[in-house]
C-alpha positions as CSV (number, residue, x, y, z in Angstrom):
1,X,11.6,18.2,-42.9
2,X,13.6,15.3,-41.5
3,X,16.2,15.6,-38.8
4,X,19.1,13.3,-39.4
5,X,22.2,12.7,-37.4
6,X,25.8,12.3,-38.4
7,X,27.9,10.5,-35.8
8,X,31.7,11.0,-35.9
9,X,34.0,8.8,-33.8
10,X,37.4,9.9,-32.6
11,X,39.8,7.8,-30.6
12,X,42.2,9.8,-28.4
13,X,45.2,8.5,-26.6
14,X,45.7,10.2,-23.2
15,X,48.3,9.0,-20.8
16,X,48.4,5.7,-22.7
17,X,44.7,5.2,-22.2
18,X,42.4,5.1,-25.2
19,X,39.3,7.2,-24.8
20,X,36.5,7.0,-27.3
21,X,34.7,10.2,-28.0
22,X,31.6,10.7,-30.0
23,X,30.3,13.9,-31.5
24,X,26.7,14.1,-32.7
25,X,26.0,16.9,-35.1
26,X,22.5,17.7,-36.3
27,X,22.0,18.1,-40.0
28,X,18.7,19.3,-41.4
29,X,17.8,17.6,-44.6
30,X,15.8,19.5,-47.2
31,X,14.0,16.5,-48.7
32,X,10.6,15.3,-47.7
33,X,10.2,12.4,-45.2
34,X,10.5,9.2,-47.1
35,X,7.6,6.7,-47.0
36,X,9.7,4.1,-45.1
37,X,10.8,6.7,-42.5
38,X,8.1,5.9,-40.0
39,X,8.5,6.5,-36.3
40,X,9.0,2.8,-35.8
41,X,11.8,2.7,-38.3
42,X,13.4,5.8,-36.9
43,X,13.3,4.4,-33.4
44,X,14.8,1.1,-34.6
45,X,17.6,3.1,-36.3
46,X,18.2,5.1,-33.1
47,X,18.4,1.9,-31.0
48,X,20.9,0.5,-33.5
49,X,23.1,3.5,-33.2
50,X,22.9,3.3,-29.4
51,X,24.0,-0.3,-29.5
52,X,26.9,0.6,-31.7
53,X,28.0,3.3,-29.3
54,X,27.8,0.9,-26.4
55,X,29.8,-1.7,-28.4
56,X,32.6,1.0,-29.0
57,X,32.6,1.8,-25.3
58,X,32.9,-1.9,-24.4
59,X,36.0,-2.3,-26.6
60,X,37.8,0.0,-24.2
61,X,36.6,-1.7,-21.1
62,X,39.5,-4.1,-20.5
63,X,39.5,-4.4,-16.7
64,X,37.1,-4.1,-13.8
65,X,37.6,-1.5,-11.0
66,X,37.7,-4.2,-8.3
67,X,40.4,-6.1,-10.2
68,X,42.6,-3.0,-10.3
69,X,42.0,-2.5,-6.6
70,X,42.9,-6.1,-5.6
71,X,46.3,-5.1,-4.3
72,X,44.9,-2.1,-2.3
73,X,44.7,-2.7,1.4
74,X,41.2,-3.3,2.7
75,X,39.5,-1.0,5.2
76,X,39.8,-1.7,8.9
77,X,37.0,-1.7,11.4
78,X,34.4,1.0,10.6
79,X,32.3,2.4,13.4
80,X,29.9,5.3,13.3
81,X,27.5,6.3,16.0
82,X,24.5,8.6,16.2
83,X,25.8,11.7,18.1
84,X,22.7,14.0,18.0
85,X,19.1,13.9,16.9
86,X,17.6,17.1,15.6
87,X,13.8,17.1,16.3
88,X,11.4,19.8,15.2
89,X,9.7,19.0,11.9
90,X,6.1,18.0,11.9
91,X,6.3,15.6,9.0
92,X,8.7,13.8,6.6
93,X,12.2,15.4,6.2
94,X,12.7,15.6,2.5
95,X,16.1,17.5,2.0
96,X,19.0,19.0,3.9
97,X,22.3,20.8,3.3
98,X,25.3,21.8,5.3
99,X,26.7,25.3,5.7
100,X,30.4,25.7,4.8
101,X,31.0,26.7,8.5
102,X,30.6,22.9,9.2
103,X,28.2,23.6,12.0
104,X,24.8,24.7,10.6
105,X,22.3,22.7,8.7
106,X,19.2,23.6,6.7
107,X,16.4,21.1,6.3
108,X,13.1,21.1,4.5
109,X,10.0,18.9,5.2
110,X,6.6,17.8,4.0
111,X,5.2,20.0,6.8
112,X,6.0,23.1,4.7
113,X,8.7,24.4,7.0
114,X,12.4,25.2,6.4
115,X,14.6,25.1,9.6
116,X,18.2,26.2,10.1
117,X,19.9,24.2,12.9
118,X,23.0,24.4,15.0
119,X,24.2,20.9,14.6
120,X,26.4,21.2,17.8
121,X,23.7,22.3,20.2
122,X,20.6,21.0,18.2
123,X,19.0,24.4,18.6
124,X,16.9,25.9,15.9
125,X,18.2,29.2,14.7
126,X,15.7,30.1,12.1
127,X,12.3,28.7,10.9
128,X,10.3,29.6,7.8
129,X,6.8,28.5,6.9
130,X,6.5,28.1,3.2
131,X,3.2,28.8,1.3
132,X,3.0,25.1,0.4
133,X,3.7,21.6,1.9
134,X,6.3,19.3,0.4
135,X,9.3,21.6,0.5
136,X,11.4,19.1,-1.6
137,X,14.6,21.1,-2.0
138,X,16.8,23.3,0.1
139,X,20.4,24.6,-0.1
140,X,22.8,26.8,1.9
141,X,24.5,29.7,0.1
142,X,28.4,29.4,0.0
143,X,28.7,32.5,2.2
144,X,26.3,31.0,4.8
145,X,24.2,34.2,4.6
146,X,21.2,32.8,2.8
147,X,19.2,29.6,2.1
148,X,17.2,28.6,-0.9
149,X,14.2,26.3,-1.0
150,X,11.2,25.2,-3.0
151,X,8.8,22.4,-3.8
152,X,5.2,22.0,-4.9
153,X,5.0,25.8,-5.3
154,X,7.1,25.4,-8.5
155,X,9.4,28.2,-7.2
156,X,12.8,28.5,-5.8
157,X,12.8,31.2,-3.0
158,X,15.9,32.7,-1.3
159,X,15.9,33.9,2.3
160,X,18.7,36.1,3.6
161,X,19.8,35.1,7.1
162,X,20.9,37.5,9.9
163,X,22.1,37.2,13.5
164,X,18.7,38.3,14.7
165,X,17.0,34.9,15.3
166,X,13.7,36.6,15.9
167,X,13.7,38.4,12.5
168,X,10.8,37.7,10.2
169,X,12.6,36.0,7.3
170,X,9.4,35.6,5.2
171,X,9.3,39.4,4.8
172,X,12.7,39.2,3.0
173,X,11.9,36.3,0.7
174,X,13.0,36.7,-2.9
175,X,11.4,34.5,-5.5
176,X,14.2,33.6,-7.9
177,X,13.1,30.7,-10.1
178,X,9.8,29.6,-11.6
179,X,9.3,26.2,-13.2
180,X,6.1,24.7,-14.7
181,X,6.2,21.8,-12.3
182,X,7.5,21.0,-8.8
183,X,11.0,22.0,-7.8
184,X,13.0,18.8,-7.0
185,X,16.5,20.1,-6.2
186,X,18.5,23.3,-6.0
187,X,22.1,24.2,-5.5
188,X,24.0,27.5,-5.4
189,X,27.0,27.7,-7.8
190,X,30.4,28.8,-6.4
191,X,28.8,32.2,-5.4
192,X,25.6,33.5,-3.8
193,X,24.7,35.1,-7.1
194,X,23.6,32.1,-9.2
195,X,21.6,29.0,-8.4
196,X,20.8,25.8,-10.3
197,X,17.4,24.2,-10.1
198,X,15.8,20.9,-11.3
199,X,12.2,20.3,-11.7
200,X,9.4,17.8,-12.5
201,X,8.9,19.6,-15.8
202,X,11.9,17.7,-17.1
203,X,14.3,20.6,-17.2
204,X,17.2,22.1,-15.2
205,X,17.9,25.8,-15.1
206,X,20.5,28.4,-14.1
207,X,19.2,31.6,-12.5
208,X,20.6,35.0,-11.4
209,X,19.6,35.4,-7.8
210,X,19.6,39.2,-7.8
211,X,17.4,39.7,-10.8
212,X,15.6,36.4,-11.0
213,X,16.6,36.2,-14.7
214,X,16.9,32.8,-16.4
215,X,20.5,32.5,-17.5
216,X,20.5,29.1,-19.1
217,X,18.0,26.2,-19.5
218,X,18.9,22.5,-19.9
219,X,16.7,20.3,-21.9
220,X,17.4,16.6,-22.4
221,X,15.6,14.5,-19.9
222,X,12.4,12.7,-21.0
223,X,10.7,12.8,-17.6
224,X,10.9,14.4,-14.2
225,X,14.4,15.5,-13.1
226,X,14.8,14.4,-9.5
227,X,18.3,15.4,-8.5
228,X,21.4,17.4,-9.5
229,X,25.0,18.0,-8.2
230,X,27.5,20.7,-9.2
231,X,31.1,19.7,-10.1
232,X,33.3,20.3,-7.0
233,X,36.0,22.3,-8.8
234,X,35.9,26.0,-8.1
235,X,36.3,26.7,-11.8
236,X,34.0,23.8,-12.8
237,X,31.3,24.6,-15.3
238,X,29.5,21.3,-15.3
239,X,26.9,19.6,-13.3
240,X,25.1,16.2,-13.3
241,X,21.4,15.4,-13.1
242,X,19.3,12.3,-12.7
243,X,15.7,11.6,-13.3
244,X,12.7,9.3,-13.9
245,X,13.9,8.5,-17.4
246,X,16.7,6.4,-15.8
247,X,19.3,8.7,-17.2
248,X,22.2,10.6,-15.6
249,X,23.2,13.6,-17.8
250,X,26.3,15.7,-17.5
251,X,25.8,19.3,-18.6
252,X,27.9,22.3,-19.7
253,X,26.5,25.3,-17.9
254,X,28.0,27.7,-20.4
255,X,26.4,26.2,-23.5
256,X,23.4,24.5,-22.0
257,X,24.4,21.3,-23.8
258,X,24.3,17.7,-22.5
259,X,28.0,16.6,-22.9
260,X,27.6,13.0,-21.6
261,X,24.7,10.7,-20.8
262,X,24.6,7.4,-19.0
263,X,21.6,5.0,-19.1
264,X,22.4,1.8,-17.2
265,X,20.0,2.1,-14.3
266,X,16.7,0.1,-14.5
267,X,14.6,2.6,-12.6
268,X,14.3,6.2,-11.4
269,X,17.6,7.9,-10.4
270,X,16.9,9.5,-7.0
271,X,20.4,11.0,-6.2
272,X,23.6,11.9,-7.9
273,X,26.9,13.0,-6.3
274,X,30.3,13.9,-7.7
275,X,33.4,12.1,-6.6
276,X,35.6,14.6,-4.7
277,X,38.1,14.9,-7.6
278,X,35.3,15.7,-10.0
279,X,36.4,12.9,-12.4
280,X,33.5,10.6,-11.6
281,X,30.0,10.6,-10.0
282,X,27.8,8.1,-8.1
283,X,24.1,7.6,-8.4
284,X,21.4,5.9,-6.3
285,X,18.3,4.4,-7.9
286,X,15.0,2.7,-7.2
287,X,16.5,-0.4,-8.8
288,X,18.3,-1.0,-5.4
289,X,21.7,-0.2,-6.7
290,X,24.3,2.5,-6.5
291,X,26.6,3.0,-9.4
292,X,29.9,4.7,-10.2
293,X,30.5,6.4,-13.5
294,X,34.0,7.6,-14.7
295,X,33.7,10.7,-16.9
296,X,37.1,10.1,-18.5
297,X,36.3,6.6,-19.5
298,X,32.8,7.6,-20.4
299,X,31.2,4.6,-18.8
300,X,29.9,2.9,-15.7
301,X,32.8,1.3,-13.8
302,X,31.2,-0.2,-10.7
303,X,27.8,-1.4,-9.3
304,X,27.3,-1.4,-5.5
305,X,24.6,-4.0,-4.7
306,X,23.8,-7.2,-2.9
307,X,21.1,-9.8,-3.4
308,X,19.8,-9.1,0.1
309,X,19.2,-5.4,-0.8
310,X,15.8,-5.2,-2.5
311,X,14.8,-1.6,-1.7
312,X,15.7,1.5,-3.6
313,X,18.5,3.9,-2.8
314,X,17.2,7.4,-2.1
315,X,20.4,9.3,-1.4
316,X,24.2,9.0,-1.9
317,X,27.3,10.8,-0.8
318,X,31.1,10.2,-0.7
319,X,33.5,10.5,2.1
320,X,36.0,13.3,1.8
321,X,38.7,10.9,0.5
322,X,36.3,9.3,-1.9
323,X,37.1,5.8,-0.6
324,X,33.7,5.4,1.0
325,X,30.2,5.7,-0.5
326,X,27.3,6.2,1.8
327,X,23.9,5.1,0.5
328,X,20.6,5.8,2.2
329,X,17.9,3.1,1.4
330,X,14.2,2.7,1.7
331,X,14.7,-0.3,4.1
332,X,15.6,2.2,6.9
333,X,19.4,1.6,6.6
334,X,22.5,3.4,5.4
335,X,24.9,1.1,3.6
336,X,28.6,2.1,3.5
337,X,30.5,0.8,0.4
338,X,34.2,0.5,-0.3
339,X,34.3,2.4,-3.6
340,X,37.4,0.6,-4.9
341,X,36.6,-2.9,-4.0
342,X,32.9,-2.7,-4.4
343,X,32.2,-4.4,-1.1
344,X,29.9,-3.3,1.8
345,X,31.9,-2.4,4.9
346,X,29.2,-1.4,7.3
347,X,25.4,-1.0,7.8
348,X,24.1,1.9,9.9
349,X,20.8,1.3,11.7
350,X,18.6,3.6,13.8
351,X,16.2,5.1,11.4
352,X,12.5,4.5,12.0
353,X,11.6,4.8,8.3
354,X,13.2,5.1,4.9
355,X,16.3,7.4,4.7
356,X,15.2,10.3,2.5
357,X,18.4,12.4,2.5
358,X,22.0,12.3,3.7
359,X,24.9,14.7,3.3
360,X,28.5,14.7,4.5
361,X,29.8,17.7,6.4
362,X,32.3,19.9,4.6
363,X,35.2,18.7,6.7
364,X,34.3,15.1,6.3
365,X,34.1,14.3,10.0
366,X,30.4,13.6,10.2
367,X,27.3,13.4,8.1
368,X,23.6,14.0,8.7
369,X,20.7,11.9,7.5
370,X,17.0,12.6,7.4
371,X,14.2,10.1,7.2
372,X,10.5,9.9,6.3
373,X,7.5,9.5,8.6
374,X,9.4,11.1,11.6
375,X,10.3,14.7,12.2
376,X,14.0,14.5,12.9
377,X,17.5,14.4,11.5
378,X,20.3,12.2,12.7
379,X,23.9,13.5,13.1
380,X,26.5,10.8,12.7
381,X,30.2,10.8,13.6
382,X,33.0,8.2,13.9
383,X,33.3,6.6,17.3
384,X,35.1,3.8,19.2
């Protein structure tokens, strides 16, 4: 049996902007594989089709983002200072997430611990020791009443939180998800009842928290999936993932299908983050660049890089307005980019090793960054 593909092309005019859409429908052929249909020939045919798709996308690319933004006023002086340092982990901080109350933070580390912090006082409110080291993923539930985490145990575990800081959280642990390789990222959907996970087994999955049932699986990456981010809309049903196959894929959670795919990075994609409006997303990669993809134009619209930056980007996040893009790099710095003009507006120093994670607070007034080879998080805020 031979799987062939029929590619149909539609050009749609929306608000006087041409958008090129492609629909790929599988058609199973009943005839036997022909002698000339070797893997080499089929791969060459696939590469030819990819080239044609890129050519069609390029026809609609009539102007660069920075050219459109030439008349936009530049940003003024940008100053951010370290306000607090949260110390307590015994090894590399690998992941962190903010609670929606804008005050509490959950972090996970290579020391096998998950800590809930009060970012205002720097006090530890809860601490959980996981059964494995390298806790690579953690997330706060939307209600603030639970946290999820996982790593080399291949599981995603959920811990309910209470006001009793001396309560044994491990006794209330609920194992929700099980992958066949390490858990690389997790994120609750718009409720505490469902959670998205990504894994080194090359898949993403949607789970029911209460029952632990697998609701939907997402197959399409050819290597480890390293990161994911849920669309910001409350009614959104899409998320984006990035991985070691250099691809960033956009998924429909209802159907489990990959609805858009972007492959312009030259190395692993370590981080993806939706633009606040949900119409675009940014990615950070080991190729030392951050990139912006517009979902409506179905293409990459900006690259944020400089010749002097030779180390990979490990984490990215947008300011609340979307005008700034924060990128954490392996050279111990955070670069702040003007999203519209594509220029770097600031460099934040102070980390003693590579920046492994950063997240903006829900109200946009501060962000927190974690770094490797030291057991602390840094809480940044604007200053004069």
